[in-house]
C-alpha positions in Angstrom: 4.6 4.4 16.8 1.9 6.6 15.0 -1.4 7.2 15.7 -3.8 3.7 14.9 -6.4 4.7 12.4 -10.0 5.1 13.5 -12.1 3.4 11.3 -16.0 2.3 11.5 -17.4 -0.6 9.3 -20.8 -0.6 8.1 -22.6 -3.3 6.4 -25.9 -5.0 7.0 -24.8 -8.0 6.5 -23.3 -9.1 9.8 -21.2 -12.4 8.5 -19.4 -10.2 5.8 -19.3 -7.0 8.5 -17.5 -9.1 11.3 -15.3 -11.1 8.9 -13.7 -7.1 7.8 -13.9 -6.3 11.2 -11.8 -9.1 12.2 -9.5 -8.6 9.6 -8.9 -5.2 10.3 -8.6 -6.0 14.4 -5.3 -8.2 12.9 -3.3 -4.7 11.8 -1.7 -3.0 14.9 -2.1 0.4 13.5 -5.8 0.5 13.2 -8.6 0.5 15.8 -12.2 -0.2 15.1 -14.4 2.3 17.0 -17.6 1.4 15.8 -19.8 -0.6 13.5 -23.0 -0.2 12.0 -25.7 -2.5 10.3 -27.4 -0.1 8.3 -27.0 3.3 6.4 -28.6 5.4 8.7 -26.1 4.2 11.7 -23.5 4.8 9.8 -24.2 8.5 9.7 -25.1 8.4 13.5 -21.8 6.4 14.1 -19.3 8.5 12.2 -20.6 12.0 12.8 -20.3 10.5 16.8 -16.5 9.1 16.5 -15.6 11.0 13.9 -13.3 8.1 12.6 -10.0 8.8 10.1 -11.7 6.1 7.7 -15.0 4.5 7.0 -15.4 1.1 5.3 -19.0 1.3 3.8 -21.0 -1.3 2.1 -22.3 0.0 -1.5 -25.7 -1.8 -1.3 -27.7 -1.4 2.2 -31.2 -0.9 2.5 -32.6 2.5 3.1 -29.4 4.3 2.7 -26.5 3.1 0.6 -23.3 3.4 1.2 -23.1 6.7 -1.7 -25.9 8.1 0.3 -24.4 7.4 3.4 -21.2 9.9 2.3 -23.9 12.2 1.1 -26.1 12.8 4.3 -22.8 13.7 6.2 -22.1 16.9 7.3 -18.9 18.3 4.9 -17.1 18.4 8.4 -18.1 15.0 9.2 -16.9 13.7 6.5 -13.8 11.0 6.9 -12.0 9.1 3.8 -14.0 6.4 2.4 -13.6 2.9 1.1 -16.4 1.0 -0.5 -17.3 -2.7 -0.1 -19.5 -4.4 -2.3 -19.9 -8.0 -4.0 -19.9 -5.6 -7.2 -18.1 -4.0 -9.3 -20.1 -2.0 -11.8 -20.5 1.1 -9.2 -16.6 1.7 -9.0 -15.8 5.0 -11.4 -19.0 6.4 -9.2 -17.5 5.2 -6.2 -14.5 7.6 -6.9 -16.4 10.1 -7.9 -16.7 11.3 -4.0 -12.7 11.1 -4.2 -13.3 7.7 -2.1 -9.4 6.4 -1.5 -10.2 3.2 -2.6 -13.1 0.2 -3.6 -12.7 -3.5 -2.3 -14.7 -6.9 -3.9 -15.9 -8.9 -1.3 -14.7 -11.4 0.2 -11.9 -8.9 1.4 -8.5 -10.4 0.6 -6.5 -9.5 4.0 -2.8 -8.2 1.6 -5.4 -5.8 -0.4 -6.8 -4.8 2.7 -3.6 -3.3 3.9 -3.2 -1.9 0.7 -5.7 0.6 1.5 -5.0 1.2 4.9 -1.5 2.0 3.2 -3.4 4.3 1.1 -5.6 6.2 4.0 -2.5 6.6 6.3 -0.7 8.3 2.8 -3.8 10.5 2.0 -4.2 12.0 6.0 0.1 12.8 6.2 -0.6 14.8 2.8 -4.0 16.5 4.4 -5.7 15.1 1.5 -9.1 14.3 2.8 -12.4 14.9 1.0 -13.7 17.4 3.6 -10.9 19.9 2.7 -12.8 20.7 -0.9 -15.8 23.1 -0.9 -18.7 21.9 -2.7 -17.9 24.0 -5.3 -14.8 23.2 -6.2 -14.9 19.4 -6.8 -11.8 17.5 -6.8 -10.2 15.9 -9.8 -10.0 11.9 -10.1 -7.1 10.7 -9.0 -7.1 7.3 -9.5 -9.4 4.8 -11.9 -10.6 1.3 -10.8 -10.2 -1.4 -13.7 -11.7 -4.6 -13.1 -9.0 -7.6 -13.3 -10.9 -11.1 -13.0 -11.3 -11.3 -9.3 -10.1 -8.0 -8.4 -10.3 -4.2 -8.7 -6.6 -2.3 -9.6 -6.2 1.2 -9.0 -4.5 3.2 -11.7 -3.6 5.8 -10.5 -3.7 9.1 -12.9 -0.9 10.5 -12.8 0.5 6.9 -14.7 -2.3 7.1 -17.4 -0.7 8.2 -20.6 -3.7 7.9 -22.6 -7.8 6.8 -22.9 -9.1 5.6 -26.4 -12.5 5.1 -26.7 -13.1 2.0 -28.3 -17.1 1.4 -29.0 -18.4 1.2 -25.3 -15.1 0.5 -23.7 -12.2 2.9 -23.0 -8.8 1.7 -23.6 -6.4 3.4 -20.6 -2.8 2.8 -21.5 -0.2 3.5 -18.7 3.6 5.4 -19.2 4.8 1.8 -18.3 2.4 0.5 -21.7 0.5 -1.1 -19.0 -3.2 -1.8 -21.3 -6.3 -1.5 -19.1 -10.2 -1.6 -20.0 -13.2 0.1 -18.7 -17.0 0.3 -19.4 -17.6 4.2 -19.2 -18.5 7.0 -21.6 -15.1 9.1 -22.5 -17.0 12.9 -21.9 -18.3 11.8 -18.5 -14.8 10.7 -17.6 -13.6 13.7 -19.3 -15.0 15.8 -16.8 -13.6 14.5 -14.0 -10.0 14.7 -15.0 -7.9 17.8 -14.4 -7.7 19.9 -18.2 -4.9 21.4 -17.3 -3.4 17.7 -17.1 -5.4 15.8 -20.2 -5.8 17.1 -23.8 -8.1 16.2 -26.3 -6.5 14.4 -29.3 -9.9 13.3 -31.7 -13.2 12.8 -30.7 -12.3 9.4 -29.2 -8.4 10.2 -27.7 -7.7 11.8 -24.5 -3.7 12.1 -23.6 -1.6 13.0 -21.1 -0.2 16.4 -21.9 3.1 15.8 -20.0 3.4 12.5 -21.7 3.3 13.9 -25.5 7.3 13.9 -26.1 6.9 14.7 -29.8 4.2 16.1 -32.4 4.6 15.1 -36.1 3.2 17.3 -38.8 1.1 15.2 -41.4 -0.8 16.6 -44.6 -3.5 18.5 -44.5 -3.1 20.7 -41.3 -3.4 17.6 -39.2 -0.9 16.2 -36.6 0.4 13.1 -34.6 1.3 12.9 -31.1 4.1 10.5 -30.3 4.0 10.1 -26.4 7.0 9.3 -24.0 5.7 5.3 -23.8 5.9 5.2 -27.6 2.3 5.5 -28.5 1.6 7.3 -31.6 -2.1 8.9 -31.5 -3.7 10.8 -34.6 -4.8 14.3 -34.3 -7.8 15.3 -35.8 -8.1 18.8 -37.6 -10.0 20.8 -35.1 -8.0 19.1 -32.3 -4.8 20.1 -34.3 -5.3 23.8 -33.6 -5.7 23.2 -30.2 -2.9 21.6 -30.0 -1.0 23.9 -31.9 -2.0 27.0 -29.3 -1.5 25.2 -26.6 2.0 22.6 -27.2 3.6 24.5 -30.5 4.0 27.9 -29.1 6.4 29.8 -26.6 
C-alpha cells in the first residue's frame, strides 16, 4: 500500500469541519493530521505538520482560505483544495494552482475525485511550492458551475473560448459546452500563450486544435478546429495567425 495522504482541514464552522473530517477518515489512504478552526490556526498547523493536502474553507474570520495560502512560507505550501458554500471565487482559487474547489455539503464521491487528483499531482511532482514566485504557473483547469456542483475542465481539453457579453463560452475538444462569468483578457493572462492564440477581440483558440485555415476575402481567415468549430479570425489577428501557423 502506498503512503497515505496527510491532510489538514480548516473551517471555522465546527459541524462542517467535523463532517468533512469524518468523510476523509472513511478513506483508507488518507490520514487527517490536524484540524483548524481559523485561518491563523491553519497557517500554524500547516507549518507544523507539513501535510500533503490542505482543505481550506474560503470564508473564515480574520484570515480567509486565500489569505492562508499567502501567509504560508513557500516551502510549506501543500496542495490546496478550497471548500465553500459559494462558487463565485472558483477561478480565483485556481490562480494559486489549487487542486480542487468543492461546494458544501461535500459529496463523498466528489471528495474521492479530489484525493485522486492530489495523489496524481504528487506523483507528477507538480507541487505549487516548486514554482518560483517569479514563474507563476499557468492555469491547468477551469472550474465551471453546473447546477449544484462544480465541474473541473482541464485546460488541455479546451478547444475554444468565446466571449459573449459578460460570459465566456467554453467548448471542449469533445464539443462539450460550458459557460463562466469572467473577462476574457483576465483569463487569457492565466493561460499558456504557447498553447492559445487570439483569433479576434473575443475569441481564443487552442493552437493544437486548429486543423485547417480557410482564406476569406479581404485578408481575413476562418480557423477550422478539430471538433468542427469554425471561428472567424479578425484582420489584425489574421496577420498573427499567418506568422505563427502558416509559415514553415
